[in-house]
N, C-alpha and C positions, 0 to 999 in steps of 0.2 A: 377589694383594694384597701389599702390602709394610708394614713396621713399621719405626719409628724408635726406634733404641737409641743414646742418646746423640749424636744428630746425624748417625747412619749409618744408610741404609736397608738393610732384609734382607728377604728373601722371607718371608712370614709364616707359610708351611708348612714352614718347616726350623728346624734348629736354631740358637738364637741366644744364649741366657743358659748360661753355664758351670755346671757341678754346684755350685760352690761359693757359688752367688749366696746371698746372705742373704734374700732375699725369698723362696726357695725352701725352705732350711733352717730360718728363725726367722719369717718374715712380719716381717720387720725394715724396714717401711716404711709408706707411704700411699697412696692412689688417689682420682683424681678423675675422675667419670662427667660429659663434658661433652655436651651435645646440640649438633649443628650442622644448621642450619635455612638452606637456601639459600646453602651455602658460608660462613656466618657461625656462630662459635662463641658460643653463648648464655652470657651473664651471667658472662664471663669474667674480668672484675675480681673479682667474688665468690669463684669460683673459686680464683682465684691467691691472694687473700687468705686464704682458709680453707687452703689449701695450706701457705703460709709458716708460718702459724700452729701446723699440724700438725708441719711439721718443726722449729721451735724446741721444742713440747713433746717430740718425740722426740730433740732433740739430734743431728739430721742436716743436715748442711751443705748449702745451696743448690747443687744440681749446675752444675756448670762450665759456662759458656756458655749456661746456661737462665734467661731472665727473663720476665716478662710478654710482651714483646713478641715475643723469640723464640720462645715457646710457639704465639703466633698466628700466628706466619710459619710455624712447622712444621707447624701443623695444616694451614693452607692449601696447602702444598707435599704434602702426603700425602694431601690429598684428590684434587688433580690427579692424581698417580702413581697413585690406584686408581680414578679416573675417577667420584668421588662428589661429590654437593652436599649430601645429607642423610644425615645419621651420627650413630652413637653414638661417642664418642672416650673411651679410657679412657688416662690418664695416671698411670703407676706411677713413683713414686719410691722409691728404698729406698737403706740404707748399703751403699756398695760398699767392704768392709773386710774382710780375714781376721780369724780369731777364731772362737771358741766364743760362749756367751752374753756373753763379755766380749770386746767388738769392740776391734781396734788402731786404729782410727781412726772417723771420724766422715763421711768424705768420700759425698756423694751422688751417684746416679745415676739415669737415668731410662729409662723406654719408653714409647712413644705407639702406640697402636694404634686402628684403626678399624672399625666394624661397621656394616653396611648397617642401614636402619629401613624399614619399612613405610610409614610416613605422613612426608609431607613438614614437618608442622608438630604441635605438640601436638593430641591429639584424646582426647574423654572416651570411656572404654568403655562401649560400647552395654548390657551386662548387667552389673548391679553385682553386686561380688566376694561371694561367701559365705566368711565369716572365723569365727574363734573365738580363745581364749586358748590359747596354746602353754604346757602345764604342766611341762614336763620340766626347763626351764632358766631362770634369770633372769639379769639383766644386772646385773654390779654397777657401782655409781657410784663413778668416780674421775676422775683428771684427763686419762684417754685417752678415757672415755665418748663425747664430744663428736666426736671425731676418726674419719675414715675409714682407721682401720688394716688392714692386710694380713690381720691375724688376724681373720676374719670367721666361724669355726666355730660360733659362737651362731646367724646367719643362715642358714648351711647346715644346720645340723640342724633349725631350725624350719622350712626349707623342704620338708626330707625329711617332716616330720612332717604337712604340709600336704598332700603327695602320698599318703601312707598314709589320711590322712583325707579325702580328696577334697574339699578346701577350696582356695580360690583365693589365699588368704594367711592370715596369723594375726597377732594382737597379743603384743607382747613386754612382761614387767613386769620393773620393776627389782627390787632385792634388797630394797626396803621394800614391795613389792606395789603401786606405781603402774604404770599402764599408760602407756608411754612412746612406743611406735612399732610399726609393723608389721615384717615381716621383709624389706622392701624399701624403708622410707623412713618419713618422718615421717606423723604423724597429726594430724588435726583431727576437732572433733566441732562440730555448729551446734545452738544450743538457741535457740528464740523469736529466730532472726535474727543470734544472736551467735556468732561463732567462738571455741572454745577450744583451745588446743594446750599439751602439756606444756611446763614450762620445761625450759632446757637443764640447769639444777642437778638433775633428775630423771633425767640420764643418756642422753637421748636424742640420736642425731647431730645435730650442728648442720648441717643440711642447707640447701644453696644454695637448694632450690626452697622450702623452709619460709619462708626469709627474703622472698623474692620474694612468696609467696603473703599473708604478713603485711602487706607493703608495699602490694600493689595492694588489699588490703582496706581499709587506712586511707585510701589516694588516694581511695577509692570510697564513704566514709564508712560502711564497716562495722566494727562495734566489733569487736574482738580482745582476748582477755586469755590470757595463761600462767596455766595453772592444771594441778595436780596431778588425776590422772583415775583413777577405779577402774570396776570393772564396774557399778555402778549409774549412773554419769554416763552409760555406754553405753545402758542400758536407756530411760534418759528423753530421748535426743537425738532430734532431728529427722532429722539427717543424721550420717553418719562418712564419710571420705574419708583418702585416702593422697596421699602428694607426694613426688615425687622427680626429680631434674636430668633423667633419660631420658623419662621419660613423663607429667611435668606433675602434672595432678590426676585420680585414680582413685576412683572412689566404690564404696562398700559397700552392698550391696544386703540381705545378711542377717548380722545376730551372733545365732547362736542362735536363738530365737523371735522377734526382733525384727526388724523391717522397717524400711528406711530408705528416703526419697526422695533426690533428687540436684539439686534447683533451685539452690543456693548454689554446690556443685561445678560445675555447668555455666556458671554466670554466671562464676566464676573462672577457669575454664579459657578461656573466651571472652575475657576480659580480658588473660589470660596469652598467647594467641594474636594479640592486638593489638598488645602490647608487642614481641613477638618481631619483627612484622611492619614497625615504625618505624623 
């Protein structure tokens, strides 16, 4: 396997980044996870738009030589070099400058990686996830909450908690006590055929797949509302599911003593697969 670092290909199993890299030292950057289906990057316009918004928020310059067209071309080249058609792609953009907390500049640099996937398109999980609320930490609501920054320690700690408690995933709360997302993506509940998802103002990630699911629902005359959610909302919901760009829609079967169905999740996943195939 090979990786692309600032337009140059390197073996993926060898040293690539220097020790003074700011992504390594400070988590000073952003990343995008892009699903590749049959050699094509899904929802690339949305990923590029979110990336550029995040770079503006972090005051990192767009890497030299990288624009939306070049990104698509680089993904295609990397797929060919690695013999892949279906993959999970990670684009990491970081501030490439000396300095400590106070950087000496805002030059951007990037790394592009590919990972093989089991299925050629999005597929709904056969068994519903078992989840619970993560109690140890809450996510602060601020200007960076919606962006996919490299400082993802909260999600790592939540995932470790899931392992300790034999759970598939868990729900995160913001510092106001609202439930905002899972440890691996955005969340939706279904009540009486209506979709509800937390607003970005509650601090959830501005997910590319979240936006796709909202748009697909509206295009198919499914009502969608942004609404702050609490544990009581989960107990009266008919469905609970998570979304991210890598896996699409993934349904939850159990939250504590509550059991869920997955009719809406299956419908939306099918609509997503149809959209990707066009």
